[in-house]
VEXDONU-277580 format. One record per residue (C-alpha): chain; x, y, z. Coordinates in steps of 0.5 Angstrom, whole numbers, plus 500, padded with zeros to 3 digits. Layout:
- chain	c1	c2	c3
- A	X	Y	Z
...
//
This chain:
- chain	c1	c2	c3
- A	907	951	504
- A	909	948	498
- A	913	943	501
- A	907	940	504
- A	903	940	498
- A	909	935	495
- A	909	931	501
- A	901	930	501
- A	902	928	493
- A	907	923	495
- A	904	920	500
- A	897	920	496
- A	901	916	490
- A	904	911	495
- A	897	910	498
- A	894	909	491
- A	900	904	488
- A	899	900	495
- A	892	900	494
- A	892	897	487
- A	897	892	489
- A	893	889	494
- A	887	889	490
- A	891	886	484
- A	893	880	489
- A	887	879	492
- A	883	878	485
- A	889	874	483
- A	888	870	490
- A	881	869	489
- A	882	866	482
- A	887	861	484
- A	882	859	490
- A	877	858	484
- A	881	854	480
- A	884	850	486
- A	876	848	488
- A	875	846	480
- A	881	842	480
- A	879	839	487
- A	872	837	484
- A	875	834	478
- A	880	830	482
- A	874	828	487
- A	870	826	480
- A	876	822	478
- A	877	818	484
- A	870	816	485
- A	868	814	478
- A	867	807	477
- A	874	804	474
- A	874	799	468
- A	880	797	463
- A	877	801	457
- A	877	808	461
- A	884	807	463
- A	889	810	458
- A	894	805	456
- A	902	806	458
- A	904	803	452
- A	903	805	445
//
């Protein structure tokens, strides 16, 4: 029975580590998707904004 306890402890530890990793990846993916939506919105604003020569940055100093 002593070996069974170690087996359960090992599987529990592995399960917890995998669960925490999946949770970390899931949260990071959500943050990246939010950042991508912000960038897409900003790009859409820049594309749809009326253009004039004063608003465009100069390439020559």
